[in-house]
C-alpha positions in Angstrom: 26.6 -16.4 -1.9 24.0 -18.9 -3.0 20.4 -18.0 -3.8 18.1 -19.1 -0.9 14.6 -20.3 -1.7 11.7 -18.2 -0.5 9.6 -19.9 2.3 6.0 -19.1 2.8 4.0 -19.3 6.1 1.8 -22.0 4.6 -0.6 -23.5 7.2 0.8 -21.2 9.8 -0.6 -18.1 8.0 -3.3 -16.6 10.2 -5.6 -16.2 7.1 -5.7 -20.0 6.8 -6.6 -20.4 10.4 -9.3 -17.8 10.2 -10.6 -19.4 7.0 -10.8 -22.8 8.6 -12.6 -21.6 11.7 -15.1 -19.4 9.9 -15.6 -22.1 7.3 -16.3 -24.8 9.9 -18.9 -22.6 11.7 -20.4 -21.7 8.3 -20.8 -25.4 7.3 -22.5 -26.1 10.7 -24.9 -23.1 10.1 -25.7 -24.3 6.5 -26.5 -27.8 7.8 -28.7 -26.3 10.6 -30.4 -24.1 8.1 -31.1 -27.0 5.7 -32.1 -29.8 8.2 -33.2 -28.1 11.4 -35.4 -25.2 10.3 -38.4 -25.2 12.6 -41.6 -23.2 12.5 -40.6 -21.4 15.7 -37.3 -20.3 14.2 -39.0 -19.2 11.0 -41.5 -17.1 13.0 -38.6 -15.4 15.0 -36.8 -14.5 11.8 -39.8 -13.4 9.8 -39.7 -16.3 7.4 -36.1 -15.9 6.5 -33.7 -18.9 6.9 -31.2 -16.9 8.9 -28.9 -19.9 9.7 -28.8 -20.9 6.1 -27.9 -17.4 4.8 -25.5 -16.6 7.6 -23.8 -20.0 6.9 -23.5 -19.3 3.2 -22.0 -15.9 3.9 -19.5 -17.4 6.3 -18.5 -20.2 3.8 -18.0 -17.5 1.1 -15.9 -15.4 3.5 -13.8 -18.4 4.4 -13.3 -19.2 0.7 -12.2 -15.6 0.0 -9.7 -15.7 2.9 -8.3 -19.1 1.7 -8.0 -17.7 -1.9 -6.3 -14.6 -0.6 -3.8 -16.7 1.3 -3.2 -18.9 -1.7 -2.7 -16.0 -4.2 -0.7 -13.7 -2.0 1.3 -15.9 0.4 3.3 -14.4 3.3 7.0 -14.8 2.5 9.1 -15.7 5.6 12.6 -14.1 5.8 15.3 -16.7 6.1 17.2 -16.7 9.4 20.2 -14.3 9.3 23.6 -15.8 9.7 25.5 -14.5 12.8 28.6 -12.5 12.2 31.8 -12.8 14.2 30.7 -10.1 16.7 27.3 -11.8 17.5 26.4 -14.5 19.9 
């Protein structure tokens, strides 16, 4: 028998999808916090730039998920070959 290569889930790993979605929302919040911080929003949050800090946290979370997926990839089992009695 020949040695088969291990295949990883790659882009189809759910951690990459989660990282992309959370990262995209995080970038939007960071931009909103930097460029659209009004006096009314500052009053509602007690002077805290809530969009900015939530966006930074979301980008950090997305980076952690992407790093996790990169360092510990999901290995996909190769398809099994049918024997004489199957299919």
